[in-house]
SEPAVEX-189099 format. One record per atom (N, C-alpha, C): chain; atom name; x, z, y. Coordinates in pm, whole numbers, plus 50000, padded with zeros to 5 digits. Each point is the difference from the previous one (the first is absolute). Layout:
<rs>
<r "A" "CA" <X Z Y>>
...
</rs>
This chain:
<rs>
<r "A" "N" <62746 55195 42799>>
<r "A" "CA" <49985 49896 49901>>
<r "A" "C" <50012 49885 50041>>
<r "A" "N" <50079 49878 49956>>
<r "A" "CA" <49978 49901 50059>>
<r "A" "C" <49938 49871 49904>>
<r "A" "N" <49915 49930 50077>>
<r "A" "CA" <49919 49919 49921>>
<r "A" "C" <50073 49890 49955>>
<r "A" "N" <49936 49954 49867>>
<r "A" "CA" <50051 49890 49931>>
<r "A" "C" <49899 49904 49968>>
<r "A" "N" <50056 49873 49980>>
<r "A" "CA" <49906 49893 49927>>
<r "A" "C" <50048 49998 49886>>
<r "A" "N" <49855 50022 49929>>
<r "A" "CA" <50027 50004 49841>>
<r "A" "C" <49934 49867 49954>>
<r "A" "N" <50076 49939 49908>>
<r "A" "CA" <49924 49903 49928>>
<r "A" "C" <50000 50016 49848>>
<r "A" "N" <49874 50005 49929>>
<r "A" "CA" <49998 50004 49864>>
<r "A" "C" <49984 49889 49961>>
<r "A" "N" <50023 49950 49871>>
<r "A" "CA" <49983 49856 49934>>
<r "A" "C" <49952 50052 49888>>
<r "A" "N" <49869 49920 49926>>
<r "A" "CA" <49986 50032 49875>>
<r "A" "C" <49893 49892 49977>>
<r "A" "N" <50032 49966 49855>>
<r "A" "CA" <49903 49881 49952>>
<r "A" "C" <49900 49947 50092>>
<r "A" "N" <49927 50063 50025>>
<r "A" "CA" <49863 50014 50080>>
<r "A" "C" <49992 50064 50088>>
<r "A" "N" <49880 49993 50085>>
<r "A" "CA" <49958 50118 50096>>
<r "A" "C" <49864 50064 49978>>
<r "A" "N" <49922 49901 49882>>
<r "A" "CA" <49863 50032 50002>>
<r "A" "C" <49959 50017 49830>>
<r "A" "N" <50092 50086 49953>>
<r "A" "CA" <49988 49996 49856>>
<r "A" "C" <49968 50177 49978>>
<r "A" "N" <49970 50040 49870>>
<r "A" "CA" <49963 50131 49987>>
<r "A" "C" <50135 50032 49922>>
<r "A" "N" <50059 50129 49978>>
<r "A" "CA" <50075 50041 49932>>
<r "A" "C" <50159 49936 50015>>
<r "A" "N" <50093 50059 49911>>
<r "A" "CA" <50153 49966 49983>>
<r "A" "C" <50053 50013 50124>>
<r "A" "N" <50107 49897 50065>>
<r "A" "CA" <50064 50052 50096>>
<r "A" "C" <49954 49954 50136>>
<r "A" "N" <49838 49917 50016>>
<r "A" "CA" <49931 49976 50111>>
<r "A" "C" <49965 50128 50043>>
<r "A" "N" <49923 50103 49909>>
<r "A" "CA" <49934 50108 50033>>
<r "A" "C" <50098 50124 50044>>
<r "A" "N" <50128 49959 49949>>
<r "A" "CA" <50123 50093 50070>>
<r "A" "C" <50025 49955 50128>>
<r "A" "N" <50011 49848 50037>>
<r "A" "CA" <50043 49983 50124>>
<r "A" "C" <49871 50020 50094>>
<r "A" "N" <49906 50008 49973>>
<r "A" "CA" <49897 50047 50100>>
<r "A" "C" <50026 50133 50012>>
<r "A" "N" <50024 50082 49899>>
<r "A" "CA" <50024 50153 50036>>
<r "A" "C" <50119 50025 50091>>
<r "A" "N" <50073 49943 49976>>
<r "A" "CA" <50126 50017 50059>>
<r "A" "C" <49982 49968 50163>>
<r "A" "N" <49932 49879 49992>>
<r "A" "CA" <49967 49926 50141>>
<r "A" "C" <49893 50109 50090>>
<r "A" "N" <49937 50068 49955>>
<r "A" "CA" <49904 50135 50023>>
<r "A" "C" <50062 50096 50076>>
<r "A" "N" <50113 50049 49908>>
<r "A" "CA" <50069 50106 50011>>
<r "A" "C" <50117 49992 50126>>
<r "A" "N" <50036 49851 50010>>
<r "A" "CA" <50119 49993 50093>>
<r "A" "C" <49913 49949 50125>>
<r "A" "N" <49887 49914 49997>>
<r "A" "CA" <49915 50034 50150>>
<r "A" "C" <49977 50126 50007>>
<r "A" "N" <49931 50100 49919>>
<r "A" "CA" <50012 50151 50061>>
<r "A" "C" <50072 50060 50087>>
<r "A" "N" <50114 49940 49957>>
<r "A" "CA" <50127 50086 50070>>
<r "A" "C" <50035 49908 50119>>
<r "A" "N" <49931 49921 50041>>
<r "A" "CA" <50053 49942 50124>>
<r "A" "C" <50059 49837 49967>>
<r "A" "N" <50033 49960 49903>>
<r "A" "CA" <50077 49868 49985>>
<r "A" "C" <49926 49870 50001>>
<r "A" "N" <50037 49895 50025>>
<r "A" "CA" <49947 49882 50021>>
<r "A" "C" <50000 49942 49875>>
<r "A" "N" <49915 49983 49896>>
<r "A" "CA" <49967 49917 49870>>
<r "A" "C" <49949 49875 49958>>
<r "A" "N" <50066 49953 49934>>
<r "A" "CA" <49944 49846 49951>>
<r "A" "C" <50012 49964 49876>>
<r "A" "N" <49866 49992 49926>>
<r "A" "CA" <50024 49988 49835>>
<r "A" "C" <49962 49859 49977>>
<r "A" "N" <50115 49905 49922>>
<r "A" "CA" <50043 49889 49971>>
<r "A" "C" <49948 49996 49858>>
<r "A" "N" <49889 49883 49974>>
<r "A" "CA" <50016 49977 49852>>
<r "A" "C" <50032 49853 49955>>
<r "A" "N" <50046 49973 49893>>
<r "A" "CA" <50052 49855 49971>>
<r "A" "C" <49859 49899 49977>>
<r "A" "N" <49911 50054 49901>>
<r "A" "CA" <49907 49918 49951>>
<r "A" "C" <49855 50044 50002>>
<r "A" "N" <49892 49954 49985>>
<r "A" "CA" <49871 50019 49981>>
<r "A" "C" <49974 50068 49870>>
<r "A" "N" <49944 50114 49971>>
<r "A" "CA" <50005 50052 49858>>
<r "A" "C" <49876 49917 49956>>
<r "A" "N" <49992 50010 49874>>
<r "A" "CA" <49865 49933 49904>>
<r "A" "C" <49912 50104 50033>>
<r "A" "N" <49975 50086 50045>>
<r "A" "CA" <49877 50090 50029>>
<r "A" "C" <50028 50074 50149>>
<r "A" "N" <49969 49939 50083>>
<r "A" "CA" <50045 50062 50122>>
<r "A" "C" <49905 50120 50056>>
<r "A" "N" <50009 50111 50054>>
<r "A" "CA" <49939 50104 50062>>
<r "A" "C" <49994 50020 50133>>
<r "A" "N" <49859 50022 50058>>
<r "A" "CA" <50009 50025 50130>>
<r "A" "C" <50073 50137 50051>>
<r "A" "N" <50081 50027 50069>>
<r "A" "CA" <50034 50115 50001>>
<r "A" "C" <49955 50039 50142>>
<r "A" "N" <49944 49958 50077>>
<r "A" "CA" <49934 50041 50114>>
<r "A" "C" <50087 50010 50109>>
<r "A" "N" <49944 50085 50117>>
<r "A" "CA" <50089 49995 50114>>
<r "A" "C" <50142 50072 49963>>
<r "A" "N" <50099 49931 50043>>
<r "A" "CA" <50134 50073 49976>>
<r "A" "C" <50061 50054 50126>>
<r "A" "N" <50072 50094 50011>>
<r "A" "CA" <50057 50020 50140>>
<r "A" "C" <50147 49961 50007>>
<r "A" "N" <50021 49833 49924>>
<r "A" "CA" <50132 49935 50006>>
<r "A" "C" <49970 49865 49963>>
<r "A" "N" <50077 49887 50073>>
<r "A" "CA" <49986 49878 49956>>
<r "A" "C" <50031 49957 49825>>
<r "A" "N" <49925 49896 50005>>
<r "A" "CA" <50094 49970 49818>>
<r "A" "C" <49997 49840 50033>>
<r "A" "N" <50088 49949 49915>>
<r "A" "CA" <50007 49848 49988>>
<r "A" "C" <50034 49980 49866>>
<r "A" "N" <49909 49856 49961>>
<r "A" "CA" <50042 49945 49882>>
<r "A" "C" <50069 49877 50024>>
<r "A" "N" <50136 50015 49898>>
<r "A" "CA" <50079 49843 50054>>
<r "A" "C" <49926 49882 49922>>
<r "A" "N" <49923 49999 49894>>
<r "A" "CA" <49964 49899 49941>>
<r "A" "C" <49859 50024 49955>>
<r "A" "N" <49897 49915 50035>>
<r "A" "CA" <49855 49985 49968>>
<r "A" "C" <50010 49976 49838>>
<r "A" "N" <50081 49952 49929>>
<r "A" "CA" <49997 49978 49832>>
<r "A" "C" <50098 50069 49963>>
<r "A" "N" <50065 49907 49894>>
<r "A" "CA" <50137 50054 49961>>
<r "A" "C" <50094 49958 50064>>
<r "A" "N" <50127 50026 49999>>
<r "A" "CA" <50131 49975 50077>>
<r "A" "C" <50055 49881 49917>>
<r "A" "N" <50077 49895 50084>>
<r "A" "CA" <50027 49897 49903>>
<r "A" "C" <50124 50056 49874>>
<r "A" "N" <49989 49942 49890>>
<r "A" "CA" <50112 50061 49893>>
<r "A" "C" <50143 49929 50077>>
<r "A" "N" <50075 50141 49939>>
<r "A" "CA" <50135 49989 50054>>
<r "A" "C" <50075 49870 49901>>
<r "A" "N" <50094 49934 50050>>
<r "A" "CA" <50071 49900 49935>>
<r "A" "C" <50061 49892 50116>>
<r "A" "N" <50029 49909 49962>>
<r "A" "CA" <50084 49900 50087>>
<r "A" "C" <49884 49897 50072>>
<r "A" "N" <50053 49991 50141>>
<r "A" "CA" <49907 49919 50073>>
<r "A" "C" <49990 49827 49946>>
<r "A" "N" <49895 49988 49966>>
<r "A" "CA" <49955 49879 49960>>
<r "A" "C" <49999 49863 50079>>
<r "A" "N" <50000 50008 50094>>
<r "A" "CA" <50004 49859 50105>>
<r "A" "C" <50087 50019 50107>>
<r "A" "N" <50035 49921 50059>>
<r "A" "CA" <50098 50006 50127>>
<r "A" "C" <49989 50096 50110>>
<r "A" "N" <49858 49982 50047>>
<r "A" "CA" <49939 50079 50083>>
<r "A" "C" <50030 50177 49982>>
<r "A" "N" <49977 50024 49862>>
<r "A" "CA" <49990 50121 49984>>
<r "A" "C" <50173 50029 49969>>
<r "A" "N" <50061 49916 49973>>
<r "A" "CA" <50166 50038 49978>>
<r "A" "C" <50050 50058 50132>>
<r "A" "N" <49953 49882 50097>>
<r "A" "CA" <50042 50015 50147>>
<r "A" "C" <49954 50128 50055>>
<r "A" "N" <49883 50063 49986>>
<r "A" "CA" <49963 50110 50040>>
<r "A" "C" <50077 50124 49949>>
<r "A" "N" <50026 49976 49848>>
<r "A" "CA" <50096 50086 49936>>
<r "A" "C" <50116 50034 50027>>
<r "A" "N" <50072 49899 50051>>
<r "A" "CA" <50130 49992 50079>>
<r "A" "C" <50018 50059 50108>>
<r "A" "N" <49901 50027 50096>>
<r "A" "CA" <49966 50075 50107>>
<r "A" "C" <50026 50133 49989>>
<r "A" "N" <49961 50056 49887>>
<r "A" "CA" <49958 50108 49994>>
<r "A" "C" <50115 50047 49913>>
<r "A" "N" <50093 49960 49921>>
<r "A" "CA" <50126 50037 49969>>
<r "A" "C" <50101 49997 50071>>
</rs>
């Protein structure tokens, strides 16, 4: 079997229930089968839980809530956005 890099993205990495729990369950299953797994969360949950030692890395994209979608308000933000599009 070929090893794969698997990235699972959910709302957070340290929340109980829902998509986050499913992501961690899938990450464990993929890891047990020899795949390289990385779980990525977008935000910090209101009530974070310590999940203990995990056999795969986790990353949180924002320490708080991500910026609201919408038009870039100042010139520097518009310039950065133009590069991405």
